[in-house]
Structures are given as C-alpha cells and as structure tokens.
N, C-alpha and C positions, 0 to 999 in steps of 0.2 A: 821206808817201811822197815819195821823191826824184823830181824831174822827169827825163824822158828828156833825154839830152845831144844837142845839135846842134853840130857843128863846122863853122864857116863858113870857107872857105879862099879867099884871093885873092892874086895876085902883088904887088899894090900896095895899100898902106893907103888911098890916096885913093879907090880904087874902092869900098871899104866905106863910107867917110865920105860920099861924094857920092851913090852909087847905092843902097846897101843899109841905111843907117842906120835909116830908118823901119821897114823890114821887120824888122830885128833887134830893134828896140824892141818891136814888136808880138809877136814870138815869145818874148820873155822871160817872158811869162805862162804859156807852155805848155812851154818847154824851158829847160834850163840851157845857155846859149850860150857857146861858146868860139870866139874868132876867131884864125885862124892866117894870118899874112901876113908880108911882109918887115918888118924892123925900121925904125923911123924915129920922128921926133918926133910924127907924126900918130897913130901907134899908141898911144903913151903918153897922148896927149891924149884919144883915144877911150876908152881903158880908164878913165881918171879921170872923164871926164864922164858915161859911160854905166854905170859900175860893172859892166862886162862883162870877164871874164878874157880876156887875149890871150896868145898864144904867138908869139914872133918866129921865123920860119924864112925865111931868105933864099931867094927864088924868083926866078930870073933871067927877065926878060921875053924876051930874045933867045934864039933856039935855040942851045944849047950842050950837046952830048951829055954831057960830063963833069959840068958844073954841074947839068944836069937830073937826072942820076943821083944826085948828092949830095943835091939837094933832095928827090927821091923817097924816098931812104933816111931822111932826117930826118922827112919827113911820115909815113912808115910808123911810125917810132918814136913820134911824137906820137899817132897813131891807136891804136896798141897800148896806150900808157900811159893814154890817156883812156878 
C-alpha cells in the first residue's frame, strides 16, 4: 500500500537542511515526503543525500505582492499535481 504523501514547504532550502532535516528523516518511514522550496545548490544536495524528492518553487522572503501571488499560484499547481 502506498504511503500517504507529506509536502514540506519552506522559502529557503537552508531552513530545511538546518532545522528540519532530522524530522524529515524520521517521517520517511510513515510518509512519502516531497520538499518544496526555492531552488539552489543546497536543494540538489539534500535531494541526493537524503533520497527525498524535491520540487523547486521560488518563494520570495521579502514581501512583494506580485511575486507572492506568482509563488502562490505555483504552489497551488504543485499541490494539485501531487
């Protein structure tokens, strides 16, 4: 039976690597984990080292109504697809 899917989203890949890596490791036994965060070398490194699927979606950290709307639409598309 397929595992339930858990999508973990963060604006910056480092927040996943530094603060959530161990939690995500623990959850891989119970869930199919997908990490959605801004693209960068850290994201590829995390995907390779942890064998966890990642999807790059640029999420701006500073408030920007237009960029926030674009990110929201992209996230919506990812969630619908997954």
